[in-house]
One Martini backbone bead per residue (centre of mass of N, CA, C, O) as a GRO file, in nm:
protein
   60
    1MET     BB    1  -4.749   4.048   0.235
    2GLN     BB    2  -4.781   3.757   0.389
    3PRO     BB    3  -4.994   3.568   0.522
    4GLU     BB    4  -5.102   3.471   0.855
    5ALA     BB    5  -5.097   3.199   1.095
    6SER     BB    6  -5.211   2.978   1.364
    7TYR     BB    7  -5.091   2.721   1.589
    8THR     BB    8  -5.092   2.441   1.808
    9CYS     BB    9  -4.879   2.248   1.949
   10ASP     BB   10  -4.923   1.912   2.039
   11SER     BB   11  -4.656   1.883   2.221
   12CYS     BB   12  -4.595   2.195   2.367
   13GLY     BB   13  -4.826   2.441   2.321
   14GLU     BB   14  -4.732   2.629   2.114
   15GLU     BB   15  -4.752   2.913   1.928
   16ILE     BB   16  -4.763   2.902   1.566
   17VAL     BB   17  -4.636   3.082   1.299
   18VAL     BB   18  -4.761   3.087   0.959
   19PRO     BB   19  -4.747   3.094   0.636
   20ILE     BB   20  -4.965   3.181   0.359
   21ASP     BB   21  -5.050   3.018   0.053
   22LEU     BB   22  -5.272   3.142  -0.181
   23THR     BB   23  -5.169   2.952  -0.441
   24ALA     BB   24  -5.227   2.641  -0.307
   25GLY     BB   25  -5.513   2.660  -0.223
   26SER     BB   26  -5.792   2.574  -0.007
   27GLU     BB   27  -5.631   2.293   0.036
   28GLN     BB   28  -5.386   2.214   0.287
   29GLN     BB   29  -5.086   1.996   0.328
   30TYR     BB   30  -4.824   1.959   0.583
   31VAL     BB   31  -4.493   1.917   0.709
   32GLU     BB   32  -4.378   2.049   1.034
   33ASP     BB   33  -4.150   2.161   1.242
   34CYS     BB   34  -4.116   2.264   1.544
   35PRO     BB   35  -3.933   2.545   1.658
   36VAL     BB   36  -3.926   2.446   1.965
   37CYS     BB   37  -3.940   2.094   1.973
   38CYS     BB   38  -3.917   1.939   1.673
   39CYS     BB   39  -4.187   1.831   1.616
   40PRO     BB   40  -4.396   1.686   1.404
   41ASN     BB   41  -4.647   1.843   1.192
   42VAL     BB   42  -4.968   1.850   1.073
   43ILE     BB   43  -5.073   2.083   0.834
   44ARG     BB   44  -5.391   2.251   0.809
   45VAL     BB   45  -5.538   2.435   0.534
   46THR     BB   46  -5.815   2.669   0.514
   47LEU     BB   47  -5.982   2.851   0.262
   48ASP     BB   48  -6.186   3.091   0.204
   49SER     BB   49  -6.345   3.309  -0.017
   50GLU     BB   50  -6.172   3.557   0.143
   51GLY     BB   51  -5.882   3.424   0.253
   52GLU     BB   52  -5.934   3.286   0.512
   53ALA     BB   53  -5.760   3.114   0.768
   54ASP     BB   54  -5.748   2.768   0.870
   55VAL     BB   55  -5.550   2.625   1.135
   56PHE     BB   56  -5.409   2.288   1.182
   57GLY     BB   57  -5.235   2.092   1.433
   58GLU     BB   58  -5.068   1.766   1.432
   59ARG     BB   59  -4.934   1.492   1.503
   60GLU     BB   60  -4.745   1.256   1.312
   0.00000   0.00000   0.00000
């Protein structure tokens, strides 16, 4: 099972769960549309040395 984390959509306030790709490095950034309101969010993922993810989303 792939690990997951969540962020809060900056536009609609919904909590969004996203899969975490542990092979993509410790600093990740990508754009993803909110599945609730369809507004694009810049998603930033930071993985610590133990593989724990910190996820932050903000409007594009």
